[in-house]
C-alpha positions in Angstrom: 33.2 148.3 78.3 35.1 151.1 76.7 37.7 153.2 78.0 37.5 157.2 77.5 40.9 159.2 78.5 41.0 162.7 78.4 44.1 165.2 78.8 44.7 168.3 80.4 43.3 170.5 77.4 40.2 168.5 77.7 39.6 169.5 81.2 41.4 172.3 81.5 38.7 174.8 81.6 35.2 174.7 83.1 33.6 174.5 79.7 35.4 171.9 78.8 34.6 169.6 81.6 31.0 170.4 80.4 32.0 169.1 77.2 33.6 166.1 78.8 30.1 165.2 80.5 28.1 165.2 77.3 30.8 163.3 75.6 30.8 160.4 78.6 26.6 160.5 78.3 26.6 160.2 74.4 26.1 156.4 74.5 24.8 153.5 77.0 28.0 151.6 76.8 29.6 151.2 80.2 32.9 153.2 80.0 35.6 153.9 82.6 36.7 157.9 82.5 40.1 158.7 82.6 41.3 162.2 83.5 44.4 164.0 83.5 45.2 166.9 85.6 43.8 170.5 84.7 46.4 171.8 82.1 49.2 173.7 83.6 48.9 171.9 86.9 51.5 169.3 86.7 54.1 171.9 85.4 53.4 173.9 88.8 53.5 170.8 90.9 56.7 169.8 89.3 58.0 173.7 90.0 56.8 173.5 93.7 58.9 170.1 94.3 61.9 171.9 92.6 61.5 174.8 94.9 61.2 172.5 98.0 64.1 170.5 96.8 66.5 173.7 96.7 65.1 174.7 100.1 63.1 177.6 98.5 60.1 177.1 100.5 58.7 180.8 100.3 59.1 180.4 96.5 57.0 176.9 96.8 54.4 178.5 99.2 53.8 181.6 96.4 53.4 178.9 93.9 50.9 176.8 95.9 48.9 179.8 96.8 48.9 181.0 93.0 47.7 177.7 92.1 45.1 177.3 94.9 43.5 180.6 93.6 43.2 179.4 90.0 41.2 176.4 91.3 39.1 178.7 93.8 38.1 180.1 90.1 37.9 177.2 88.6 35.3 175.5 90.6 33.1 178.4 90.8 32.6 178.6 86.8 32.4 174.6 86.9 29.6 174.3 89.5 26.4 176.1 90.1 24.6 174.7 93.1 25.4 175.7 96.8 26.1 172.1 97.6 28.2 171.3 94.8 30.1 174.2 95.3 30.6 173.5 99.1 31.6 170.3 98.4 34.3 171.6 95.9 35.5 174.0 98.4 35.9 171.3 101.0 38.0 169.3 98.3 40.1 172.0 97.2 40.8 173.1 100.8 41.5 169.4 101.7 44.4 169.1 99.2 45.9 172.4 99.6 46.2 172.0 103.1 47.9 168.9 102.4 50.3 171.0 99.8 51.1 173.5 102.7 51.6 171.0 105.7 54.5 169.6 103.3 56.4 173.0 103.4 56.8 172.1 107.2 58.4 169.3 106.8 61.7 167.5 105.4 61.3 167.1 101.7 62.1 164.0 99.6 61.6 161.8 96.7 58.3 160.1 98.4 56.8 163.4 99.4 57.5 164.6 95.7 55.7 161.5 94.4 52.6 162.7 96.8 52.8 166.3 95.4 52.6 165.3 91.9 49.8 163.2 92.6 47.2 166.1 93.5 46.6 167.2 89.9 45.0 164.1 89.2 43.4 163.7 92.7 41.8 167.4 92.4 40.4 167.1 88.6 38.8 163.7 88.9 37.1 164.8 92.5 35.9 168.1 91.0 34.5 166.3 87.8 32.7 163.7 89.8 31.3 166.5 91.7 29.9 168.2 89.0 28.5 164.8 87.8 26.9 164.3 91.0 25.4 167.9 90.5 24.1 167.2 87.3 22.3 164.2 88.5 24.5 161.8 86.5 25.1 158.4 87.9 28.5 157.8 88.0 31.0 155.8 90.2 34.4 157.5 91.8 37.2 154.6 91.1 40.6 155.8 92.9 43.4 154.8 90.6 45.6 154.3 93.8 43.3 151.2 94.9 44.4 149.0 91.8 47.0 150.7 89.5 50.6 149.5 90.6 53.6 149.3 89.5 56.9 146.5 90.7 60.3 147.1 91.7 61.4 147.8 88.1 58.9 150.5 87.8 56.8 148.4 85.2 53.1 148.0 85.6 52.2 144.8 87.2 49.5 143.8 84.9 48.4 140.6 86.5 47.6 142.5 90.1 45.8 145.5 88.1 43.6 143.1 86.6 43.1 141.2 89.9 42.3 144.5 91.8 39.8 146.3 88.9 38.1 143.0 88.7 37.2 142.7 92.1 36.4 146.4 92.5 34.1 146.6 89.2 32.2 143.4 90.3 30.9 145.2 93.2 29.0 147.4 90.5 27.5 145.2 88.1 24.7 147.7 86.9 26.6 151.1 87.1 27.7 152.3 83.7 30.3 155.4 84.3 33.5 155.1 86.4 35.6 157.9 86.9 39.2 157.5 87.7 42.9 159.1 87.8 45.6 158.9 84.8 49.1 159.0 85.9 49.1 158.0 89.7 49.7 154.4 91.0 51.2 152.8 93.5 54.6 151.2 93.7 55.9 147.8 95.2 56.5 149.7 98.6 52.6 150.5 98.4 53.6 154.3 98.3 52.2 156.5 96.2 53.8 156.9 92.5 53.4 157.5 88.9 53.8 156.6 85.4 55.8 159.5 84.5 54.5 162.6 82.6 52.0 161.9 79.9 51.2 158.9 82.0 47.4 159.4 81.7 47.3 157.8 78.4 49.4 154.5 79.7 46.6 154.3 82.2 44.2 154.0 80.0 45.8 151.7 77.7 46.7 149.5 80.9 42.9 149.7 82.0 41.6 148.7 78.6 44.2 145.8 78.2 43.5 144.1 81.4 39.6 144.4 80.8 39.8 143.5 77.3 37.9 147.0 76.5 36.3 147.4 73.0 38.4 150.2 72.6 40.7 152.7 74.4 39.6 156.4 73.4 42.1 158.9 73.9 40.7 162.6 73.7 42.9 165.4 73.1 42.6 168.9 71.6 44.0 167.7 67.8 41.8 165.4 65.6 44.3 162.8 65.7 47.7 161.8 64.9 49.1 164.2 61.9 51.5 163.1 59.2 54.0 165.6 60.5 54.0 168.0 63.5 51.5 170.8 62.9 52.9 173.0 65.1 55.7 173.5 62.9 54.8 172.5 59.4 51.4 173.8 57.6 49.7 171.5 55.3 49.4 168.5 57.8 46.4 166.2 57.9 45.4 163.5 60.2 45.8 159.9 59.7 43.1 157.6 59.4 44.4 154.4 60.0 47.8 153.2 61.7 49.0 149.8 62.9 49.9 149.3 66.3 53.5 149.4 65.4 53.4 152.3 63.2 51.7 154.3 66.0 54.6 152.8 68.9 57.1 154.2 66.2 55.6 157.8 65.9 54.7 158.1 69.6 58.3 156.9 70.5 60.2 159.4 68.1 58.3 162.3 68.8 54.6 162.1 68.1 53.3 164.5 71.3 49.5 163.2 71.2 50.1 159.9 72.2 52.5 158.6 75.3 55.2 156.0 74.2 54.4 153.5 76.1 50.4 153.3 75.5 51.0 151.2 72.7 51.8 147.9 74.1 49.3 147.2 76.5 46.5 147.5 73.7 48.5 145.5 71.6 48.7 142.8 73.6 45.1 141.9 73.7 44.4 143.8 70.3 42.5 146.6 71.9 41.6 149.3 69.1 43.2 152.8 70.1 41.1 155.9 68.8 42.8 159.2 68.8 39.8 161.9 69.3 39.1 165.6 69.3 37.2 166.9 72.4 36.8 170.2 70.7 35.6 168.7 67.5 34.3 165.2 68.4 32.8 164.3 65.1 36.0 164.5 63.5 37.1 160.9 62.6 40.6 161.1 64.3 42.9 158.4 64.2 42.3 154.3 64.5 45.1 152.3 65.9 44.5 148.5 65.4 46.4 145.3 64.5 45.7 145.6 60.8 45.9 149.3 60.4 48.8 149.0 58.0 47.0 149.8 54.7 48.9 150.4 51.5 52.4 150.4 51.3 54.3 153.8 51.8 55.1 156.9 53.8 52.4 157.9 56.4 54.1 160.3 58.6 56.9 162.1 60.6 57.8 162.6 64.1 60.8 164.1 65.6 62.3 163.7 69.1 64.3 166.3 70.6 67.2 166.6 73.2 69.3 163.7 71.8 72.9 162.9 72.7 75.2 160.7 70.5 78.1 158.8 71.8 80.6 157.3 69.8 83.2 155.0 70.9 86.2 154.3 68.8 88.8 151.7 69.5 90.9 149.6 67.1 90.2 146.8 69.6 86.7 146.3 67.8 88.1 144.9 64.8 87.6 141.4 64.8 87.0 141.7 69.0 84.4 139.0 70.0 82.2 140.5 72.9 83.0 143.8 72.2 79.4 145.3 71.7 78.4 142.9 74.5 80.8 145.1 76.7 79.3 148.3 75.7 75.5 147.4 75.9 76.4 145.8 79.5 77.6 149.3 80.4 74.2 150.9 79.8 72.4 148.3 81.2 73.9 148.7 84.5 72.6 152.3 84.3 69.2 151.4 83.2 70.0 153.8 80.1 68.0 152.8 76.9 69.6 153.5 73.2 67.3 154.9 70.6 69.5 154.4 67.4 73.0 152.9 66.5 75.5 152.3 63.8 78.9 150.6 63.8 81.9 150.2 61.2 85.0 148.4 61.9 86.4 150.7 64.3 83.8 152.7 65.6 80.3 152.5 67.3 77.8 155.7 67.3 74.6 155.6 69.2 72.0 157.9 70.9 70.0 158.4 74.4 67.9 160.9 75.7 68.1 159.9 79.2 71.5 161.5 80.4 71.0 161.0 83.9 74.3 158.7 84.0 76.2 159.7 81.2 79.1 161.0 83.4 79.3 157.7 84.6 78.2 155.7 81.3 81.3 158.0 79.5 83.9 157.1 82.1 83.1 153.4 82.0 83.4 153.4 77.9 86.8 155.3 77.9 88.0 151.8 79.2 87.1 150.5 76.0 88.3 153.2 73.7 88.0 157.1 72.7 84.7 158.4 73.6 83.0 161.5 72.0 79.7 163.2 73.0 77.4 165.5 70.9 74.5 167.4 72.6 71.3 168.9 71.3 70.5 166.8 68.7 67.3 165.4 67.1 65.9 162.5 65.8 63.5 162.6 62.8 61.5 159.5 62.5 59.9 158.8 58.8 57.3 156.1 59.4 55.0 154.1 57.0 54.0 150.3 56.1 56.8 148.5 54.7 58.5 151.5 53.7 61.5 150.2 52.3 59.5 148.3 49.5 58.2 151.9 48.2 60.4 152.6 45.3 62.6 155.3 45.7 61.8 156.3 49.3 65.3 156.3 50.5 66.1 158.6 47.4 63.1 161.2 48.4 63.9 161.2 52.2 67.8 162.3 51.1 66.8 164.7 48.4 64.8 166.3 51.2 67.2 166.4 53.5 70.4 167.4 51.1 70.9 170.7 52.6 71.2 169.3 56.4 74.3 167.6 57.4 73.3 164.2 58.9 75.0 162.5 61.7 73.5 158.8 61.5 71.2 157.3 59.4 69.1 154.1 60.6 67.7 152.0 57.5 66.4 148.6 58.0 66.1 148.3 61.4 62.3 147.9 61.1 60.1 147.7 58.0 58.1 150.6 59.2 60.8 153.4 60.1 63.6 155.6 58.7 65.4 157.5 61.3 67.8 160.5 60.7 69.7 162.0 63.2 70.7 165.7 62.5 71.6 168.8 64.6 68.7 170.1 66.5 68.9 173.5 65.1 67.8 172.4 61.6 65.1 169.9 62.7 62.0 172.5 62.1 63.5 173.0 58.3 64.1 169.5 57.8 60.5 168.9 58.7 59.4 171.4 56.6 61.6 170.0 53.8 60.5 166.3 54.2 56.7 167.3 54.4 57.3 168.8 50.9 59.4 166.0 49.5 57.3 163.3 50.7 53.7 164.3 50.9 54.0 167.0 47.8 53.0 170.0 50.4 54.9 173.2 50.2 
């Protein structure tokens, strides 16, 4: 059995759903089809939640009505039969009635999670109705019946596997299953989610627990590119990546893949393919445990919204346990660190989650002088054992010599060299690195 995940742009228009139908019926292999919300829907649902949180019910109502109009037009273009359209209209009315009821009750975080779940519930139900209209046998597989996270908001792989195995056992002769990405139940049995981009994560988790033949991630671009095609010209898709290389690129900014979606597939060595819904014949990118290939730079990615924190203290000098105290502060606030460098009297580190920055800074000030810089970017250069490539660091430094570097991480991973720069220089730096490392202008 394989997993086929389709992102928001792949299901965002009725004709795109028609393409998805053709792709999932192309072969006879059993498959679980994971769908995101229609493109733009989650952004609107977030805005509705924000408006309600701020007490702006009229604004929330306007956004709900506008989104409802979009779906009323969408289903009429997707479906042609009276029966199919009637069922789709019933689905839309049910979900928007729920959103309207929320306007009348007290808003809280649990309700917000319910709001955010509506996008995936709508897209899958409409697509399943479309399959029924087309006479295609399929099973609707509600993600809320098997996808779950624990008290630490981490996927409970054992429970997911048990739940899914029990459900699938009831359909031994069916070959197509349709489910939602992103949404799940938490340890309190409440509706929750895997955070933005979590449909990739859903697909990888499912692929891992059922030992799938492959996890296919279908988007609107033909695979992982060697640089950001939105910023840099002359990029090209990468045919092969290892799990480690792909994880580095996803974590440090490659938008095509959710950062957390590699490890579940890697756990059971399930290949991941990044494919283009609009150009299905394109080879895309294949990610496997043996995808490293030749030594050298393969790709560049960039991550925005980075904050740098420097802790300077003469007490660091030969002070046993100083680093432990620093890390414990970040651990206590469940805040991850991206990059770190140290000297005899200072530690510099970066983070992208500033939710608890005020509290963290206050505690760090007990250890020394603290400086904070915002609006930075990490540029990550990834490849197989790139430190073994002759002059690779010289090439990198020559490419960014016109841009002040805040930090450099070299040696932490054999696959990765990372640079921290002011965010305003990011685009130019990516273009310069593309020229210096790939010989493209």
